[in-house]
C-alpha angles and dihedrals in degrees: 000000000000111000120233114254121229112254113260117256116254120237094256091051092051091049092047095049090046089053091048090052091051091046091049090050092051092047091048091049090050094049091048089050089238089137112069117232091229110053126174117249094264091051092050091051092050092047092048091048092050092050092048092047092050093046096049093046091052095043094051089053092046091052091049091050094048094047091047088052091053092045089054090048090048091049090050091055096032097242123178110263093240092053092045089050091049092052089045090052090052093049092044089061088073091095089052090052090053092047089051093050091052093042095050088060089052101039121346094195091052090053089050091051094048091052092051100041090050085070090056092048092049092046089055091049090050092052093048091047089053088072090063099050112113109257131206126234089284092053095253134126118208108225121225115269094244088063097042092047116027092015096057091046091056089047089058090052091048094051092048095048092046091051093048094048093044094049092046092053090046090054093044091053088069091054130071102205095078121036101161145030104250127210092270092054092047093046093052093049090048093051092051093050092046090051092052091048091051091054090045092055091044090056093048095048096042101044108021109027094095123046118236129234112310092019099083092117088074093062122100110249120225088215090071097052143046099247102181116123090241092057092046095048092045090060092045091051092048090049093050092050091049091048092058097043095042093046092052092049095048091047088054089056091048091050092054094042096049104031106029104024093034094218117177112273101227098049090044090050092049092050093048092046092051096048092044089056097047093096091054091049089053090051089052090051093049093046091049093050092054091046098250096138092164091062093042094050093045089058099046095041093040089051086070105036099035094048090051096046102029115020096037096049090043088056091050091047093052091048090049094047090052091050096249131140141205118238117232099236139140091269097049091045097048097045090054097040093051090055088075097070090042093060096033095052092047089051093049094050093047095041096053098077102332091258138106127212134180092267089056089048092050091051092050093047091051093050096046095044089052090049093051089046090054091050093049101042105030101040115095117253 
């Protein structure tokens, strides 16, 4: 009788296991004191690069595993593909949570910056992706109802909160009695953002999780996925393991870059935020190629809203719980204040007729590129 062959590993699994092997080797070398405490500059650069490479390889695999787990769960319960993708985007932020926990222990302000600038990176990715959406004869793409309804409402909340926080910090910079946001301030802001996100998810799951009559094509089919609980939980476990290992590796890179190489905080945060999101951008590309626009849009749009209302408040909560604070400086003020046009412009484009065209995409790209340029060039080192 011919024996069954083991299924071949997928590319993301090979990359993830390779990253885990590199991370394990680095941890073992550190525990065995094979890596000297005082390394020359070239040695520090090589070590930082290896840690970043290992972390990104593991995190991309962890995100793939977590999203696959949610897709299987969505297929089991016949969720709409946009909702399944939204839940997958939430679960795939687990590696970011782990990175943040490690980073707060290294540099709380750096963790704060990474959480905020991730919104700018993802807004830029969303605007670029808008060029590739299939347009009708008038050059327009009709956005899914979850975005045009619940999505635009949460954009209004995001723009308002960003404006309030930015203006408050701007006013406090002219005073001397308060020079930082203390744990109580951060905790309150986090609770407010978490509450808004909870209502946002409640609206999505209650009103948009299941397609209506004539919309059955948007539902995830159990025939495309292994929907047993064993298959689902295996992917969740693999994603959780990758989240821890990848987060520890990336935090090691950040520690070297910020403390020992003294790299500027804002450019380092932008770089880390971009590389941390590469796996999600790959998922968007794959989903778009196979025509699953619901999954693709849920990732690029969720990369803005969910970072603002889930990852960002989680960062503030961790800083508060550890007794940290955020200084009221030019950098902290400008990164919050510039969030207002990001959310407001997205809302205006989507609210007009619930469509996006290439002119809208060009306007968004121009705005977000200019915003990133301001952060890079005008922020102090």
